NUKOLPA-382135 format. One record per residue (C-alpha): residue number from 1; residue in one letter; x, y, z. Coordinates in Angstrom, 1 decimal, padded with zeros to 4 digits. Example, Ala and Ser with C-alpha at 12.3 -4.5 7.8 and 13.67 -1.06 7.14 Angstrom:
! residues 2
nr rest x y z
1 a 012.3 -004.5 007.8 .
2 s 013.7 -001.1 007.1 .
//
This chain:
! residues 115
nr rest x y z
1 m -101.6 -052.6 -052.8 .
2 l -098.7 -055.0 -052.8 .
3 i -098.5 -058.3 -054.7 .
4 a -095.9 -061.0 -054.3 .
5 k -093.9 -061.7 -057.4 .
6 s -093.8 -065.4 -056.4 .
7 p -095.6 -067.6 -053.8 .
8 i -094.6 -066.9 -050.2 .
9 n -092.5 -069.7 -048.7 .
10 a -094.2 -070.7 -045.4 .
11 g -090.9 -071.8 -043.8 .
12 q -089.3 -068.5 -044.7 .
13 l -092.3 -066.6 -043.3 .
14 v -092.0 -068.5 -040.0 .
15 k -088.3 -067.7 -039.8 .
16 q -089.1 -064.0 -040.4 .
17 l -091.9 -064.1 -037.8 .
18 t -089.6 -065.7 -035.2 .
19 e -086.9 -063.0 -035.9 .
20 s -089.5 -060.3 -035.3 .
21 g -090.7 -061.8 -032.0 .
22 v -093.8 -063.6 -033.2 .
23 t -093.1 -067.1 -032.0 .
24 g -094.8 -070.5 -031.9 .
25 a -095.8 -070.6 -035.5 .
26 q -096.5 -074.0 -037.1 .
27 v -097.1 -074.7 -040.7 .
28 i -099.9 -077.0 -041.9 .
29 t -099.7 -078.2 -045.5 .
30 e -101.8 -081.4 -045.4 .
31 p -104.5 -080.8 -048.1 .
32 k -107.3 -082.6 -046.2 .
33 v -106.7 -080.5 -043.1 .
34 l -106.5 -077.4 -045.1 .
35 a -109.7 -078.2 -047.0 .
36 n -111.5 -078.8 -043.7 .
37 f -110.2 -075.5 -042.2 .
38 l -111.1 -073.5 -045.3 .
39 a -114.7 -074.9 -045.3 .
40 t -115.4 -074.8 -041.6 .
41 q -113.3 -072.0 -040.2 .
42 l -112.0 -069.5 -042.7 .
43 t -114.5 -069.2 -045.6 .
44 p -117.5 -068.3 -043.3 .
45 h -115.4 -065.4 -041.9 .
46 l -113.9 -064.4 -045.2 .
47 p -116.6 -064.7 -047.9 .
48 v -114.1 -063.5 -050.6 .
49 l -112.4 -066.9 -050.3 .
50 s -115.4 -068.7 -051.7 .
51 r -115.1 -066.6 -054.8 .
52 l -111.3 -067.2 -055.0 .
53 q -111.6 -071.0 -054.4 .
54 p -108.1 -071.6 -053.2 .
55 d -106.7 -075.1 -054.0 .
56 p -105.8 -076.8 -050.6 .
57 a -103.0 -078.6 -052.4 .
58 k -101.4 -075.3 -053.1 .
59 c -102.0 -073.6 -049.8 .
60 a -100.2 -073.4 -046.4 .
61 l -101.7 -072.5 -043.1 .
62 v -099.6 -070.9 -040.4 .
63 v -101.2 -071.3 -037.0 .
64 f -100.1 -070.1 -033.5 .
65 p -100.7 -071.2 -029.9 .
66 n -103.0 -068.2 -029.7 .
67 s -105.9 -069.5 -031.7 .
68 t -107.0 -066.0 -032.7 .
69 t -104.2 -065.6 -035.2 .
70 t -103.9 -067.6 -038.4 .
71 i -102.3 -066.9 -041.8 .
72 l -103.5 -068.6 -045.0 .
73 l -101.0 -068.6 -047.8 .
74 t -102.4 -069.3 -051.3 .
75 e -100.6 -069.3 -054.6 .
76 n -101.1 -065.6 -055.0 .
77 a -102.3 -064.1 -051.8 .
78 s -102.1 -064.1 -048.0 .
79 h -105.0 -063.9 -045.7 .
80 v -104.3 -062.8 -042.1 .
81 c -106.8 -063.2 -039.2 .
82 c -105.4 -061.5 -036.1 .
83 q -107.0 -059.5 -033.3 .
84 d -103.8 -057.9 -031.9 .
85 e -102.6 -054.9 -033.9 .
86 g -099.0 -055.3 -032.9 .
87 t -098.9 -058.9 -034.0 .
88 r -100.7 -058.0 -037.2 .
89 q -098.1 -055.3 -038.0 .
90 a -095.3 -057.8 -037.3 .
91 i -097.0 -060.4 -039.6 .
92 r -097.3 -057.7 -042.4 .
93 q -093.6 -056.8 -042.1 .
94 s -092.6 -060.5 -042.1 .
95 l -094.8 -061.2 -045.2 .
96 m -093.1 -058.3 -047.0 .
97 a -089.6 -059.5 -046.0 .
98 s -090.4 -063.1 -047.1 .
99 t -090.7 -062.4 -050.9 .
100 e -090.2 -059.8 -053.5 .
101 m -093.2 -057.5 -053.7 .
102 i -094.4 -055.2 -056.5 .
103 a -096.6 -052.2 -055.9 .
104 v -099.9 -052.0 -057.8 .
105 p -101.7 -048.7 -057.8 .
106 p -105.3 -048.5 -056.6 .
107 s -107.9 -049.1 -059.3 .
108 s -108.9 -045.5 -059.3 .
109 a -105.3 -044.5 -060.2 .
110 l -105.4 -046.9 -063.2 .
111 t -108.5 -045.3 -064.6 .
112 t -107.5 -041.7 -063.9 .
113 g -103.8 -042.0 -064.6 .
114 v -103.1 -040.3 -061.3 .
115 f -100.8 -042.2 -059.0 .
//
């Protein structure tokens, strides 16, 4: 698992996405819009978000003309909804290029000491 050392900058992510050929991204940071999106669109599809309770004031939503692709950036995570595998891989690479990441071993490795 990879964890960002600092929050991912949405503008930097859009730049990385554009450079990798994923174009048309727009960033939404308006807290009311984000709160509505989290409540009506994303949380029903990603139940884990209800447990994490992201603060809309500290989130950014990256949307695309293709409505099947969205990226939610929270303080300490990213949540990607994408149906196209090629686009998903490009998003993953762009996320990793947008901030410094640290590798965290799987929980089984932490308990067994085997990495």
